[in-house]
Each structure stands twice: as C-alpha cells, then as structure tokens.
N, C-alpha and C positions, 0 to 999 in steps of 0.2 A: 189636320185639325182634329182636335180631340172630340170624341162623341160622348153622349151621355153614359154609355156603357163603361167608358174609361174613367168615369167619376165614381167607380165602385168603392173606392177607399172611403167615401163618405158613409157607406153602408157597412163597412167592415173594419176599418181602423179603430183602435181604442178611442172611446168618446173623449176621455180626458185629454189625450194628446192632440186630438183634432180641435177641441175647444181652445186649448192653449195656442195652437197654430193660427186659428182664425181670430181669437179674441185679443191677443196681445197687440198685434198691429192695429186692430180696430180701436182698442182702448187708447193707444198712443195717438191715433189719428183724431179721435174725438176729443182727447185731452188737448191736443194742439189747437183744435178748432175753438175750444172753450177758452184757451189761453190768449187768443188773439186780442180780445177786448180787455182781458185782465192785464196783459202786459202793458197795453196803452194806459190803463188806469194807474198802474204802479208808477210808471214814468211821469204821467201827468200829475199824480198826487204828490210827487216829490219835486215838481216844478213850481213855478210862480203861480200856476193856475190853481193849485191846491184843491181844497174840497169842492170849490165851484167847478173845477175841471172834471173831478170824479163824478159829480152830479150830472154834468153835461153828457158824459159817456153813458151814464146810467139811464138818462132820458132817451138817448138814441138806441140803447141796447134792445128795447122791445122791437124796434123796426128791423134790426139785423136778425133777431130771433124769428120774426115773421118770414123773412127771406129764407132762413134755414128751415123753417117749418114747411114752406112750399117746396123747397128742394128735397126734403126727406119724404114728403107726400109722394113725390115722383120717384125718387131714387130708392127708398126703402120698399115702396110698393112694387117697383120693378124687380128689385132683388128678390123679394118674396115670391112673386109670380114666376120669375126666372128659375128659382130653385125647385119650386113645386112642379113646374112644367118639365124640367130635366128629369126629376124623379119619376114622373109618369110617362116619360119618353115622348113628350109633345114638343119636338124641336122647333117646329114652325112658330108656335106661340112664344117660346123662350127667346127666339131671335127677334121676332116682331116687337115684343114688349121693350127690348133694349133700343131698337131704332126709334120707336115712337116716344120713348122717354127722353131720348137725347133732343129730339125736336121740341118736346114739351118744355123741358127745363130751359132751353135757350130762349124760347118764346116768352115764357113767364118771367124770366130774369130781365129781359129787355123791357117788357111791359111794366114791371114793378119799378125799375129805375126811372122810366119815363113818367109814371104816375107820381113818383117821389119828387121829381123836379117840378112837375106841373102843380102839385097840390102840397107844396112844402109847408106853407103856413097852417093850413087846416090839420095836416099830419102832426105838426109840432103842438098844436092845441090839444089834439087827442092824446099825445104823449104826456101832457100835463105840464108844459113849459111855463104857463102863466102863473103858477103858484110859487115860482122861485125868483131870486133876485136878478137884476138886469145883467150883471156880469155872467151869471150862469146861463142866461138866455142867449147871450152873444156867443159864448163858447159852443153851445148846443147847435146853433145854426151853422157855424163854421165847420164843425165836425161832421154833421149830417150831409152838408153840401158835397164834401169830398167823398165820404163813404158811399154815397149813391152811385158814384162812377164805378165802384168795384162790385156792386151787387150782382150783376150778371155772371161775373167770374166766380164769385163766392158761391153762388147757387149751383153753377155748373160743377165746381169741385165737390161740393157736398153731395150732390145727386150721383155723379159718376163714381165717386169713391165707394158708395154702397154697391153699385153694379160691378165694379172691379173686384170687390171682396167676394161677391156671389160667383164670379167667374173663376174663383180659386186663387186669386192673387192678393191676399190681404197685405202682404209686405209692400207690394207696389203702391197700394192705396195709401198706406202709412207714409211711405217715402214722399209721395206726391204732396201730401198735406204738410209734412215736416219741412219741405223745401220752402214753402211760403212762410211758415212760422219762423224759421231761422232768418229769412230775409227781413221779416218784420222786426225781429228782436235786434238785429244788427242796425237797421235804419232808425229805429225809435230814438235811441240816445243821440245818434248823429244829427238827426233833423230837429229833435226837441231842444237839445242843449247846445250842440255844435253850431247849428245854423239859426238857433233862437227862433224856431218856427212854432214852438208851443204846441197847442192842441191840433193845429193844422198839420204839423210835421208828423204827429202820431197817426192821423188819418191817412196821409200819403204813404207812410210806411206800411200801413195795413193793406191798402189796395194794391201796392206793388207786389206784396207777398201773395195776395189772392190771385193776381194775374199769373204769377209764376206757377202756382199750384194748378191752375186751370190748364195751362199749356202742358204740364207734365201729365195730367189726366187724359188730355186729348191724344197725346202720343201713345198711350196704352193700346189704342185701337189699331195701331199698325200691326200688332201681333198679339192676338187674344188666345185664350185656351179653349173655352167652350163656346164662346160667342162666334157666330158666323153671320156677319152683316152683309147684305146685298141691297139692291135697289128696292126689292119687295119689303125689306125690313123697315124702310123709311116712309112707306105709304101709310097715311093716317088710317088707323083701324079703331073706330070709336069703341067697339066691343072690347078690344084688348086694353085700350086706355082706361075704360071703365073698370076692368078687372084689377089693374095694378093701382089705380087711384083708390079703389075700395080697400085694397090690402094696405095701402100706405096711410090711410086716414088716422090710424092710431098714432103713428109717428108724428103726423101733422099736429094732432091734438096735444100730444106730449110737449112739443116745442111751442106751439101757439099759446098754450095755456100759461107757459112761463112768461110770454109777452103780455098776456092779459093781466096776470097777477101783478107783474111789474108796473104796468100802466095804472092799474087800480091803486096799488100801493103809493105810487107817485102822486096821484090825485088826492088820496086820503091824507097823506103826509103834508102835501101842499095846503090842504084845507085846514087841518087841525094843528099843524106844527108851529105856526106863528114864526117867531124869530129863530126857532130851531129847525125850521122846515128843511133848509139846505143841508144842515148837518145830519139830521135824521135820515133824509133821503140818501145822502152819500153813504151813511153807515149801512142802510139796507141794501144799497147798491153793491157794497162789498159782500154782504151775506148772499145775495142772489148769484154773484159771480163765483163764489166759493162753492155754492150749491151746484152750480153748473159743472164744476170740476168733479165733485162726487158723482154726479150723473154720468160724467164721461166714463168713469170706471164701471158704474152700475150698468148703464146702457151698452157700454163697449163690450162687456161680457155677453150680454143678451143678444145684441146685434151680431156679434161674432158667431154666436151659436145659431143664428137664423138660417144660414145656408144648410147647416147640418140637420136642423129640425125640419126645415121645408123639404129638403131632398128626401130624407127618410120617410117623411109623412107621405109624400107623393109616391115613393117606392113601397109604401105599406110596411115599413120596418118600424112598427109602432113602439116596440120595447126600447129601441135606440132613441126615439123621440122623448120618452119619459126619462131615460137615463141622462140625456143631454140637459133637459130642463132641471133635473135634480142637481146636476153639477153647476148649472147657472145659479140656482138658488143658494147653494153652499157658498159660491163665490160672492154673491150679493150680501149674504149674512156677514161674511168677513169684512167686506167693504163698509157696510153699514155700521158695524160695531167699532171699527177703527175710527170712522168719521165721528161717531157719537162721542167716543172717548176724547178725541182731539177738541171737539167743540165745547165739551163740558169742562175739560181740565185746562186748556191753554188757548182760549180764543183771543186773548190779548196779544199774543205773539203774531197771530194772523193779521189783526187790525194794524199793528205797527208797520207791517210790510208796505201798506198803502200810503203811509205818511198822511198828508192832508193838513192844510192850514185852515182849521175850522174857526168859526166865530167864537164858539165855546168849546175848546178842545176837550175839557173834562166831560161835558155832556156827550160829545161825539164818540169818545172812547167807551164810556159807560154804556151808551145805548147800543153801540155795535156789539160789545161783549154780551149784553143781555139778549140781543137778537139771536146770536149764535146759540146761546144756551136754551132759549125758549123756542124760538121759531123752528130751529133745526134739531130740537131735542129728540124727535122721533124719526130721525133720518133713516134708521134701519128699516122701519115699516115702509117708508117711501121707496127705498131701493127695491124691496121685494115686489111692491106694486108696479113700479116702472118696468122691471124685468118681465113680469107676468104679462104685461100688455104686449110686449114683443113676442112672447111665447104664443099668445092667442092669435096674433097677427100671422105668425109663422105656420100655424096649423089651419089657416084659412077660416078663422073666426073673426072677421073684421068688425062686425057689429058689437060683439062682446068686448073686443079690444078697444073700440071707440068709446063705449059706455064706461069702461074702466079708466080710460084716459081722462074722460070728462069728469069723472067722479071726484077726484082729489082737487084738481085745480079750479075747475069751473063751477061744479055743483056745490062743493063745500068750502073751498078756500076763498074764492072771491066774495061770496056773501059774508063769510066769517070776518074777513078783513074790513069790509064796509060796516057791518053791524057793530063789531067790537071796537073799531076805530072811531066811527062817527058818534056812537053812543057812549064810548068810553074815552080812551086817550091813546097816545102813541105806544104805551106799554101794553094796554089791553089787547090791541090788534095782533100782537105777536103770538098770542095763544091760538090764533086761527090755524097756525101751522100744524101743531100736534093734533088738534081736533080733526082737521081734514085728513091727516095721515091715518089716524085710527079708523075713521069711517071708511076710507078707501080700502084699507087693509081687510076689513070685514067682507066687503064686496069681492075683493081679490080671492079670498079663501073660498067663497061660495062658487065663483066662476071657474076657478082652476079645479076645484073638487069635482064639479060637474063634468068638465072636459076630461079629466084624468080617468073618471069612471067609464066614460065612453071609450077612451083609448084602451083601457084594460079589457073591456069587453071585446074590442076588435082583436086584441092579442089572443084571447081565448078562442075566438072564432077561427083565427088563422092557424092555431095549433091543431085544430081538428079538421082542417080543410086542405086538400091537395097534398097531404103528406101521409105516407103509409104509417100506420100506428107502430110505434116503437115497441119491440119485444126484447126481453133480455137475451143476450147472446149466450147460448149454452156452451159449456166447455166442449161438448161433442161437436159443435159446429166450428171446427178448426178452419181458419182461413188466413191468408196473407194477401195484402193488396200491394201491387207493384205499380208505381206511377213514374212513367217517363215523361219528360217535359222539355219544351223549348224554353230558352232563357227569357224571363220576364213575361211568361204567359200566365203566371199565377199558380204553377203546379205545386210549389212548396206550400203556399198559403192554403191551397185546397187540401193538401195532405194533412196539414196541421188541424184544419177545421173539421175534416172528416174524422180524424182521430179523437177529437173532443166529443163529437156526436156519438161515436161508436164506443167510446170509453176504452180506447186502446192506445198504444204508443205509436209515435211516428218517428222513424229513423232517417236522418239525413246526415248532417255533420256528426251525429251521435255514433254512426258507424266508424268514422275515423277516430273518434275519441276511444272507442272500445279497442280498436286495433293498436292505437298509440299506447294504451295502458297494458294490453296483453303482451305486446312484442317490444315494448320500450323503444318505440320509434318516435322521433320528434314530431309533434303535431304540425309545426310549420312546414316541415318537409312533406308530410302527407297532404297538406292543403295545396302545396305547389304542384303536385302530380295528380291531384284529384280530378278524374274524368278528363285527363289530358293525355292522349295517346302518343303525342310527339315529344313529350318531355325527355331530354337526354338521360336524366336520372331514371325515369320510369321505363324508358324504352329498353334499357339493358335487361331489366327484370322481365318485362312483358314478352319479349321475343321467345322465351323458353316455353311459352304456354299457348296452345291453340285448342279451342273447344271443338268437340265434334258433336253432331246432333244426337247421337245415340247414348251419350254418357250422362248418367244421373249424378254420378259422384265425381268430384273434381280430382284430377290426377295429382300426384304428389311429387312430380318431377322437378318442380321449381318452388321449393319451400320458402325461399326468400322473396318471392314475388309479392309486391304490394297487392296486386290484383287478386292473387290466390288467397291471401289472408282476408281480403275484403269479401271474396266469394264464399270463403269458409264461414265467415261471420254471418253472412246472409243465410246460409243453410242452417246454421245453428239457431238463428232467430226463427226460421220456419219451423224447426223441430220443437221449440219450447214455448212459443206464444203467438197469439193473434196480434198482428201489427200491420203498419203501413211502412213501406220502404220506398224512398225517393231515389230514382235513377240508378246509376252504377250497374247497368245491365242486369238488374235484379229480375226483370221479366224473363230474360233468357236463362239465367242461372236456375230459376225455379220453373222453367217452362213445362217440364213434364211432371211436376208435382201436382197433387190433387188440391182442390180448393184454393187455387191461386187466381186472383182477379187482376188482370193486366189492363192498365189504363194509360193512354197517352194524351197529354195535355198540350195543346198548341194554340196559336192565334194567327189567322190568315192576314189580319190587319196589322202591318208593321207599325203604323202610327200608334196603335193601341199599346204595343210593347215599348215603343220609344217614350211615350208619355208616362208610362208607369216608371220607367227608369229615371226620367227627368224629375219626377215627383219626389223620389226617395234619395236621389243623389244630385248634387249640383254639377251639372254638366250640360254642354250644348247639345242640340238635337243631332248634329253630325257625329259627335263623340259617342252619344248613346247608341246611334245606329251602328257604328263601327264595333262597339263593344258587344252588342247583341249578336251581330254577324260572326264575330270572332269566337265567342263562347259556343254558339250553336254549331259552328264548324268543328270546334274541338270535340264537342259531345258526339257529333255524328261520326267523326274519325275514330274516336274511342270505341263507340258502340260497334261500328263495322269491323274494326280490327279484331275484336274479341268474340264476335258472334257470327261474323260472315253474313250478317243480315243488314238490311237497310234501316237506318234509324228513322222512326216515325211511320214505317210501313204499316198500314191498317191491318194487314194479315197477321201481324205479330201481337196484336192486342185484342182484348175482348171489347173494348170501347175506346174510341178516340173522340175528344170533345174540343171544340173551338171556343175558347173563353171570350173571344171578341164578339160573340153573337148574343150572349145573354148577360144579365147582371151576374156578378160573381156568386152572390148568395143563391141565386136561382140555379146556377150550375152545380153548386155544392149540394143543394137539396135533391136535384135530379140524380146525381151520382150516389148520394146516400140511399135514395129509394131503390136504385138499381142494385147496389151492394146488398141491401137487406133482402131483396127478392132472391139474390143468388145464394145467400147463406142460410136460407130457411131450411 
C-alpha cells in the first residue's frame, strides 16, 4: 500500500502536467454527470412530450441537484480533508474521513429517497409545479417517481468519485461515471421511441446508468492507492465528520444554489408568464442545463486541481499552491471566453438541439436565444468565481468559500430574479444574471487577494527558515557530486533538482551522448550496454580492464572499451567544471580526487519504488517489481565487476539517504544543505 511519502510527485512534478492528469478525467466525469438530464431533455424534447416534457425535467432538475449538492458536501469535503491530511502526514485522519464519508453518503441517499416518496406532493409544490399546465404536471410526477429510485446510487457515485480522484485515480473516476452515461445514452432512444415509454423510459434509462456507475465506484475499494480502510475507519467520528462537512460546504452551496435559483425562476415564470409560462420555463430550463455544462469544464479544472493544492498546502509547498491556482485561472478564462462567444454568436443552434413542440414556437425560440445572450452574458466572471470557491476550500478556508458561493446565487441572483421579474417582466429578470456575476466577481477578487498575500508571506518565511543561506559558489570551490542510486529511488530526480539549486549541470544520459559524439558510436548501442556488466557486446570490451585501488589515472590498455571512454569522460568533467554525475561508478573513478562528494540514494521500502514505477509507466505491480529487481541486479554486478567493491556499501560514500523516509523535497533540501556546508 502506498504511503503519503510516495505521493511526492504532487509536490515535485510539473504543475501543468499534474493539472492535466487530474483535471481532464474530472472534467469528463462532471460533464457526463451534467449530460444525464440534458440527454433526457434532448430525447424528450424531440418526442411527443415536446416542451411540456422539457419543462417536466426542468421542474425535477432542482431535486436532483439537491441530491448532487449533498453528495458533494460529503465527497468534496472528504477529498479536501483527505488531501490536506496526506500532505501533513496525518494518515489516521485521511483514512477515517473516507470510511465515515462512505457511511454518510449511503445514509443520506437512502433518507433523501425515502423523504422524496413520502412527501412527493409537497416537494412538487416547492418545485413550482402548480404554475404549469396539466400535461406538464402529469409528466413531472411520472419522471420524479422513477428518478427517486436512483437517488442513493447517484449520490454514492458523485461522492465516491471525488474520493477516488483524491486517491490519485482520476481516470478510474471518469470511467465509472462514463459507464452510466453510455448506458443512459443507449437506453434513452430504445425506451422512449422503441418501447414508446416516453418520459418514463427516459427516467428508467437514467437510473439504470446510475446503478451501473455506483457499482463501478464500489469496486474501486478492492484495490486503492493511498486509502487504507479498516474497521476503525468506519467507526463514526463526529469530529472528523465535522471537518470534512465544513470543507465541503462550498461545493454544497455551489450546487444547492443552482437548485434554489431554478426553483425561484420556475415560480417567477409560472406567476408572470401567463400563456407563455411553459414555453418560457422550458427555454430557461435549456439555459440552466447548458450553464451546467460550462460549469462542468470550469469546476472540473478546479476540482481536478484540488488534490494538488490541498496536498501541497498541507505539505507547506506554498509556491506550488499559487502556481496551481494560476493555471486553474488561466484555464477558466479560456473556458469562459469560449462559452461567452458561443452564447453571443450562435445561441439559436443550441436551442434547436432540444426541439420542443411549443405553444408559441416563435416566442420559445426568441426567449431562449435572448436568455443565453443576457443571462449568461457574463459567464467568464462566473467561471472565475466558481473556481475560486474550490481554491479557498482546498486551502482550508471553508467559511470564505461558503460566503463566496452564497454571494452569486443566493445573495444576489435570487433576489435579483424576484425583484426584476415580479416588478418587471420575463425579459427584465434575465438581467439578474450579469448583475450577480459582477457583484460576486468583486468579492472574489477581494477574498483571493487576501489569501494570496498570506500565502506569499508564508513563502518568504519558509525561504528564511531551516535552510542554510545560499552563497555564490566561487570558482575556487571546485567540487563534483557523484550520486549512486537504486532504480526508482528517485536518484536521478534528486540529481537534477540539486543541479538547479546549485546552478551546475547534471550528467546522466548526457555522458553517453558525449561519448557517442566523440567516438562516433551509435547511441542505441551505448544505451543497450549502459551499466550492464553481462551484456555480450559490453563484456568483450570490459574484460580487458580492471581497476586497482592505487591508480588515479585510467590505464590505456583497452582504448576501445566503452567503460574506459566513459571513465575518461568523467575525469574530463572533473577537471573542467563543477557538476553532478549520476551512477556509472563515478564515485570510484573519482574516489581519490579532492572535493568529490559521494552520495548513495536508496529506498528500503520496495512498495515505494514499485508505486513510483507504476505511476510513470503502465505496468502491473508484479512487472514493476521484476523490472526494479533486474535493473538493481545489473547495476550491482556492473559496479562490483569494475570496482571490486560492494554496490551501496555505506563505507564507499560520504552520505547514504533513504528516500522512502522523508518527502522528496525535504530530502533534496537536506542534501543541498550538506553539500553547501562541504564546499564552503
């Protein structure tokens, strides 16, 4: 099982590549979730149900959003606490929050479904059903009755998907969600048109897909990466529950506010729409669903970055926190601009996808187009605001995230729709959208600026704490660092990072390139024999040469030996520059030279090395184990053959370091401090 130390790549891998890795599956999963209801609407809108059917799904939509809000309250909150706990090495809390969240989402899902059946009529009244025609009301009851059966499965999938992503498996989370969406997409036309089940067929297709996704998510816990569940994990701990619910409140508000505004809009349209109520409500329903798709991209990037921000914040890697948020902002600006251009230039094309047999088709299309252009005209500002809520949640600022989430939809948008709608008309209420977006954006800038200043202050404090002040390396202070390493212990990465910090070069494969260029030897041939003592090609050259302990200069009895050429290149590097040399017996070749710092990097925890290998290459655990053992064996034989010493023996090195004991960045800082003390 992988420990928190093995998640070092979150604190070291390039931010942009990490964000892509986590966000793309997250975007697709959230997009699929948003498409569930939209797919139903498209098929229903093009069936005999028409606009009345679209309005029925629009009326039920807030209830499903409430279910999603409760699921994300638990799931996103757990994911945030899980990541922060891992970063701060609190394994007990990270595991307990997962166990408690599983119990919570199952319990809440069952309760919500039960309440839905028990109080269906009052719930329908709250949803605003009374303002619409009899046909629409009938469709709404049919659709909600069936959808309620899938609510526990829908909530389980939504919550567990967030936890799976935080565990480092965003692709699995995406696949689990897509399975249900594909099933829904296949069954919709079959049941709606083939079996003539209409809106009931759409609901059945939806819940079958939700059940399939829930089963896929449950199967994930057979083999996790960072999560270690046991009986203790499932014991209710109200303190832990309070922590992850507090962190999830922003996600809850973000989703719940969508439900609130949809319900309010349905009531306002039902009150002032008159004969156009169903048509206007159906048009707004389309706008709200397309808005959910944009949010899938916007929030997908932000939620995908949540484990990166949370882990680095817990690990006190504050610069990476800001770098990740900056990348999230850039992505959201792009998403917002694209959406804004589409809504302003071609909203009619989007409206046509949903069909709809409206009472007044001209009004329906015109109102839908105007809704896109006005209500979603400031979608760019909304994207930035929503992503910033997730950022504040990820850095353990739940109350600011909550206020920011409430600001747009509850504090500004709901009153705006009511005032402009009831005091004006169907068209006036559309301006509540941009007004709310502008107001919320101003608050976003204030909150994020405050937190960014605090984080930048922490960065400055860290630079002056626990690190030996950097001094320019004088040309008089000649030194070379030789790093021997076990395979997948992180030795190459450590060498490259130390080289950056010390402003010198790091030589690994570069040695082979130099030899290839100098002696016109094929690079592929060199790579085949690199640090492999038993290669038939290599062995013929190598047997002509044996080191002796008293020789500083390499003998010239085997000029064609690859090893001799490599050793000569190492001595030339020593003579002309300060540098780091990775492996290749460099510690032995330069063993009697002055100012040579010899370091050996290893990892006692085999699982640590296996999990590193599995993260960067698609292979099974057993294949990773075999490859690690094979390459370590080859390196040991290579080293022993040419040095007559034992590979990894601490007496051959100035320092040996176990990378499975500390975070990788901590190990690098420790080695940097040691080196700087040595070269003073």
